[in-house]
DRENMAR-142648 format. One line per field, with one value per residue: x, y, z of N, C-alpha, C in turn; residue number from 0; residue in one letter. Coordinates in pm, whole numbers, plus 50000, padded with zeros to 5 digits. Layout:
DRENMAR-142648
n_x	(X / ...)
n_y	(Y / ...)
n_z	(Z / ...)
ca_x	(X / ...)
ca_y	(Y / ...)
ca_z	(Z / ...)
c_x	(X / ...)
c_y	(Y / ...)
c_z	(Z / ...)
pos	(NUM / ...)
code	(a / ...)
***
This chain:
DRENMAR-142648
n_x	(83792 / 83488 / 83271 / 82963 / 82786 / 82450 / 82195 / 82058 / 81880 / 81780 / 81707 / 81590 / 81564 / 81382 / 81331 / 81118 / 80841 / 80908 / 81186 / 81203 / 81090 / 81280 / 81506 / 81423 / 81394 / 81660 / 81772 / 81643 / 81761 / 82026 / 82281 / 82432 / 82308 / 82002 / 81693 / 81479 / 81248 / 81070 / 80966 / 80778 / 80691 / 80488 / 80566 / 80514 / 80576 / 80417 / 80332 / 80152 / 79919 / 79968 / 80141 / 80484 / 80706 / 80787 / 80837 / 80959 / 80983 / 81193 / 81227 / 81453 / 81519 / 81787 / 81931 / 82222 / 82341 / 82273 / 82159 / 82181 / 82361 / 82601 / 82749 / 82868 / 83075 / 83036 / 83087 / 83027 / 83060 / 83030 / 82999 / 83004 / 82911 / 83036 / 82937 / 82763 / 82540 / 82563 / 82664 / 82776 / 83041 / 83347 / 83429 / 83672 / 83982 / 83904 / 83644 / 83462 / 83368 / 83480 / 83349)
n_y	(24085 / 24138 / 24388 / 24508 / 24767 / 24773 / 24904 / 25237 / 25508 / 25820 / 26157 / 26460 / 26816 / 27027 / 27331 / 27367 / 27211 / 27136 / 27116 / 26902 / 26697 / 26687 / 26598 / 26338 / 26225 / 26235 / 26056 / 25821 / 25781 / 25733 / 25497 / 25377 / 25255 / 25090 / 25238 / 25189 / 25277 / 25587 / 25914 / 26220 / 26497 / 26768 / 27019 / 27245 / 27525 / 27690 / 28001 / 28158 / 28078 / 28134 / 28055 / 28038 / 27927 / 27702 / 27387 / 27095 / 26758 / 26504 / 26161 / 25905 / 25571 / 25378 / 25096 / 24908 / 24657 / 24299 / 24151 / 23879 / 23763 / 23949 / 24145 / 24375 / 24637 / 24930 / 25265 / 25537 / 25886 / 26151 / 26490 / 26775 / 27105 / 27356 / 27278 / 27053 / 26826 / 26735 / 26981 / 27274 / 27246 / 27389 / 27507 / 27355 / 27412 / 27360 / 27437 / 27263 / 26962 / 26636 / 26316)
n_z	(76832 / 76681 / 76565 / 76446 / 76298 / 76297 / 76280 / 76282 / 76437 / 76347 / 76429 / 76302 / 76285 / 76086 / 75905 / 75730 / 75554 / 75293 / 75311 / 75490 / 75333 / 75128 / 75270 / 75339 / 75082 / 74994 / 75175 / 75098 / 74849 / 74905 / 74885 / 75080 / 75289 / 75391 / 75390 / 75633 / 75783 / 75789 / 75888 / 75905 / 76095 / 76183 / 76414 / 76688 / 76902 / 77164 / 77315 / 77554 / 77423 / 77156 / 76853 / 76868 / 76761 / 76499 / 76335 / 76158 / 76250 / 76154 / 76125 / 76070 / 75999 / 75960 / 75808 / 75806 / 75776 / 75791 / 76094 / 76172 / 75988 / 75937 / 75682 / 75607 / 75717 / 75905 / 76013 / 76236 / 76250 / 76448 / 76417 / 76596 / 76616 / 76809 / 77076 / 77297 / 77466 / 77815 / 77891 / 77727 / 77489 / 77420 / 77097 / 76888 / 76708 / 76439 / 76432 / 76537 / 76718 / 76727 / 76797)
ca_x	(83651 / 83423 / 83144 / 82899 / 82676 / 82335 / 82085 / 82055 / 81761 / 81823 / 81600 / 81634 / 81471 / 81386 / 81255 / 80999 / 80796 / 80985 / 81318 / 81184 / 81071 / 81408 / 81590 / 81375 / 81427 / 81804 / 81797 / 81597 / 81853 / 82160 / 82305 / 82517 / 82221 / 81864 / 81605 / 81372 / 81129 / 81091 / 80845 / 80791 / 80581 / 80485 / 80573 / 80514 / 80585 / 80323 / 80345 / 80027 / 79821 / 80008 / 80257 / 80604 / 80809 / 80735 / 80938 / 80923 / 81073 / 81209 / 81289 / 81504 / 81574 / 81880 / 81987 / 82349 / 82370 / 82184 / 82209 / 82216 / 82480 / 82651 / 82843 / 82920 / 83111 / 83008 / 83119 / 82960 / 83143 / 82946 / 83069 / 82917 / 82965 / 83028 / 82858 / 82692 / 82476 / 82476 / 82724 / 82839 / 83183 / 83408 / 83470 / 83816 / 84036 / 83834 / 83507 / 83371 / 83421 / 83451 / 83336)
ca_y	(24113 / 24205 / 24455 / 24555 / 24860 / 24712 / 24997 / 25362 / 25593 / 25960 / 26257 / 26591 / 26929 / 27102 / 27454 / 27368 / 27082 / 27104 / 27072 / 26768 / 26606 / 26675 / 26514 / 26200 / 26180 / 26213 / 25933 / 25710 / 25765 / 25697 / 25353 / 25330 / 25189 / 25071 / 25321 / 25100 / 25357 / 25731 / 25991 / 26364 / 26544 / 26911 / 27049 / 27388 / 27568 / 27799 / 28085 / 28232 / 28037 / 28168 / 27982 / 28122 / 27857 / 27584 / 27311 / 26957 / 26656 / 26394 / 26043 / 25812 / 25446 / 25330 / 24964 / 24897 / 24517 / 24204 / 24116 / 23737 / 23739 / 24079 / 24135 / 24509 / 24714 / 25073 / 25342 / 25666 / 25993 / 26266 / 26619 / 26868 / 27240 / 27445 / 27242 / 26926 / 26807 / 26824 / 27113 / 27315 / 27221 / 27493 / 27463 / 27342 / 27490 / 27342 / 27483 / 27160 / 26859 / 26500 / 26214)
ca_z	(76853 / 76568 / 76593 / 76324 / 76313 / 76232 / 76252 / 76357 / 76426 / 76353 / 76431 / 76253 / 76289 / 75959 / 75913 / 75645 / 75503 / 75173 / 75356 / 75546 / 75221 / 75059 / 75354 / 75323 / 74946 / 74991 / 75250 / 75013 / 74736 / 74952 / 74870 / 75189 / 75385 / 75350 / 75473 / 75677 / 75816 / 75797 / 75916 / 75918 / 76178 / 76212 / 76556 / 76717 / 77042 / 77188 / 77434 / 77577 / 77324 / 77019 / 76804 / 76868 / 76685 / 76432 / 76264 / 76124 / 76300 / 76061 / 76185 / 75969 / 76052 / 75858 / 75831 / 75735 / 75745 / 75859 / 76226 / 76180 / 75907 / 75891 / 75571 / 75582 / 75836 / 75893 / 76132 / 76242 / 76303 / 76480 / 76422 / 76666 / 76610 / 76926 / 77191 / 77307 / 77596 / 77890 / 77902 / 77601 / 77473 / 77337 / 76964 / 76869 / 76598 / 76312 / 76444 / 76586 / 76805 / 76679 / 76902)
c_x	(83595 / 83295 / 83093 / 82787 / 82559 / 82235 / 82101 / 81919 / 81809 / 81701 / 81659 / 81524 / 81491 / 81294 / 81125 / 80963 / 80876 / 81126 / 81310 / 81168 / 81202 / 81503 / 81551 / 81411 / 81577 / 81840 / 81753 / 81697 / 81992 / 82177 / 82396 / 82440 / 82085 / 81778 / 81483 / 81243 / 81168 / 80958 / 80879 / 80668 / 80596 / 80483 / 80567 / 80524 / 80493 / 80359 / 80219 / 79925 / 79856 / 80134 / 80377 / 80720 / 80744 / 80844 / 80880 / 81029 / 81074 / 81282 / 81326 / 81560 / 81655 / 81937 / 82111 / 82383 / 82272 / 82244 / 82255 / 82344 / 82533 / 82758 / 82908 / 82960 / 83086 / 83049 / 83051 / 83055 / 83053 / 83033 / 82972 / 82983 / 82932 / 82926 / 82791 / 82633 / 82567 / 82531 / 82788 / 82990 / 83238 / 83453 / 83621 / 83857 / 83958 / 83687 / 83411 / 83442 / 83383 / 83446 / 83375)
c_y	(24188 / 24272 / 24515 / 24652 / 24805 / 24819 / 25124 / 25429 / 25735 / 26050 / 26391 / 26693 / 27007 / 27223 / 27453 / 27227 / 27040 / 27056 / 26931 / 26665 / 26582 / 26583 / 26366 / 26146 / 26153 / 26083 / 25811 / 25679 / 25719 / 25545 / 25297 / 25253 / 25167 / 25154 / 25237 / 25173 / 25504 / 25798 / 26139 / 26414 / 26694 / 26930 / 27201 / 27410 / 27689 / 27873 / 28170 / 28205 / 28068 / 28091 / 28076 / 28056 / 27736 / 27520 / 27174 / 26865 / 26542 / 26282 / 25948 / 25690 / 25383 / 25193 / 24948 / 24754 / 24428 / 24165 / 23971 / 23705 / 23872 / 24063 / 24270 / 24571 / 24861 / 25140 / 25478 / 25766 / 26113 / 26390 / 26720 / 27005 / 27315 / 27402 / 27108 / 26917 / 26726 / 26966 / 27150 / 27288 / 27328 / 27434 / 27458 / 27421 / 27478 / 27382 / 27378 / 27059 / 26725 / 26406 / 26082)
c_z	(76732 / 76616 / 76463 / 76361 / 76232 / 76187 / 76336 / 76339 / 76445 / 76352 / 76391 / 76272 / 76160 / 75972 / 75833 / 75601 / 75381 / 75209 / 75415 / 75435 / 75147 / 75138 / 75340 / 75186 / 74932 / 75063 / 75169 / 74903 / 74778 / 74950 / 74980 / 75295 / 75321 / 75444 / 75508 / 75702 / 75814 / 75827 / 75924 / 75994 / 76204 / 76363 / 76574 / 76867 / 77057 / 77316 / 77444 / 77466 / 77180 / 76981 / 76797 / 76792 / 76620 / 76348 / 76228 / 76182 / 76200 / 76133 / 76072 / 76040 / 75939 / 75898 / 75744 / 75696 / 75822 / 75994 / 76234 / 76104 / 75852 / 75783 / 75538 / 75715 / 75806 / 76022 / 76121 / 76306 / 76325 / 76492 / 76481 / 76665 / 76739 / 77030 / 77181 / 77447 / 77684 / 77904 / 77769 / 77603 / 77382 / 77204 / 76956 / 76746 / 76469 / 76320 / 76494 / 76672 / 76744 / 76798 / 76847)
pos	(0 / 1 / 2 / 3 / 4 / 5 / 6 / 7 / 8 / 9 / 10 / 11 / 12 / 13 / 14 / 15 / 16 / 17 / 18 / 19 / 20 / 21 / 22 / 23 / 24 / 25 / 26 / 27 / 28 / 29 / 30 / 31 / 32 / 33 / 34 / 35 / 36 / 37 / 38 / 39 / 40 / 41 / 42 / 43 / 44 / 45 / 46 / 47 / 48 / 49 / 50 / 51 / 52 / 53 / 54 / 55 / 56 / 57 / 58 / 59 / 60 / 61 / 62 / 63 / 64 / 65 / 66 / 67 / 68 / 69 / 70 / 71 / 72 / 73 / 74 / 75 / 76 / 77 / 78 / 79 / 80 / 81 / 82 / 83 / 84 / 85 / 86 / 87 / 88 / 89 / 90 / 91 / 92 / 93 / 94 / 95 / 96 / 97 / 98)
code	(m / s / k / f / l / i / k / t / t / e / q / y / r / c / d / s / e / s / e / a / k / r / l / i / e / e / a / k / a / d / k / n / y / s / l / g / k / y / s / s / e / y / k / c / a / k / a / k / g / e / i / c / d / e / w / y / r / v / v / l / v / k / t / f / t / e / e / k / e / p / y / v / t / a / s / v / n / y / h / v / e / a / g / a / f / p / d / p / i / a / a / e / n / d / g / g / v / d / f)
***
């Protein structure tokens, strides 16, 4: 059985607009995939009408190969440090958990 990773959509939280722009530029320069779409959006959380937290959400859509005629195999390895949804997972010896 063959399986090919075709496309992924990733969302990131960045502390500043400059960090969000840098993340997008790094994704554009990466030759391991084609960056199909990307966006950056300012977000904020308010409490009692005042901003108590602010960040930028960056969305990257990465294409690894063609669906009709795949020619590249790719794999994804998620490394999560000290927790994951829905319940926190205790960190292992290396400080994280691989899925």
